[in-house]
Steps between C-alpha positions, in 0.01 A plus 500: 500500500728786597411863564669625182290267285181605678587869469571455130166322450307771687677773300400327177140470616492869593646599161244288314184575701539846656347700212208262432418484871519879532270547202256242637495647851478856371197411287331332797570810710352743244842637412645543850864441412639538852266244652562269203874520568434410865291199397768377259774553757302293751453231234876473449563499876263205532688333213827538695340345808324222307609151410660516155431134422125540549479843332718450192277251310214752505701821531292740287169391647645513852636854453177635352291326769708650780495842334124482445440402864721781622320757284162379624624527860625852433170601343316378808715699739548829315363718225715494187581835340478476120787628291555508127561137388677623189801580720612139442539554126853521364496751213693452178804734513425627146127452436331604178258781591212378282546142619514618861172686455330197341638269767372732774151508346500120465614459861228732628237310301632162617518616864139623476390166355690306769321688779167377359598136555401329821768500773545122451549542126750781558697290747524184290587706192782679688634174639496336155618787281716713726639235734502212250352247740346176375132421557601264781713765667221758468259249654740450789542876553129586483347188649291436187492178301703479179174483302372812671826681420457406133141621503591838652790547258281415203231741618755776567651470152158481336383811690818690416475405133139628488580824682814574300309454173264784593 
């Protein structure tokens, strides 16, 4: 395979996975956007150095696993400085004021409910909902079994449903 084909493939992977990886890393780092960007950049550098043939069949799981490992390494070696995670939101250029207010209240309530979930439940929920990974890919990223992933997702959704109803 030539360099142009490889560069095109890597560019496509970056376009597809940069935002989900940033959101995932930022959440793991309690909103530290700068460190999250460093973790994602390192993930893509490892992609460039890796063997495409072995990575491509399990691309999403591989990317999130590498990113997760990098974030954990960073957390071990330094203290993350929290920033406002809402800085990743892309606002509507012409939002309806009443809808914006309702959406903000709903987001605050949802964020509060999410913080009450266990760290495992939060992680599998983010990987499933935000990153769109399959149960198998989540299992590969987290080191859990597929059945355990399903259990934690079910419990997370059940807990959220109960808390949002109150």
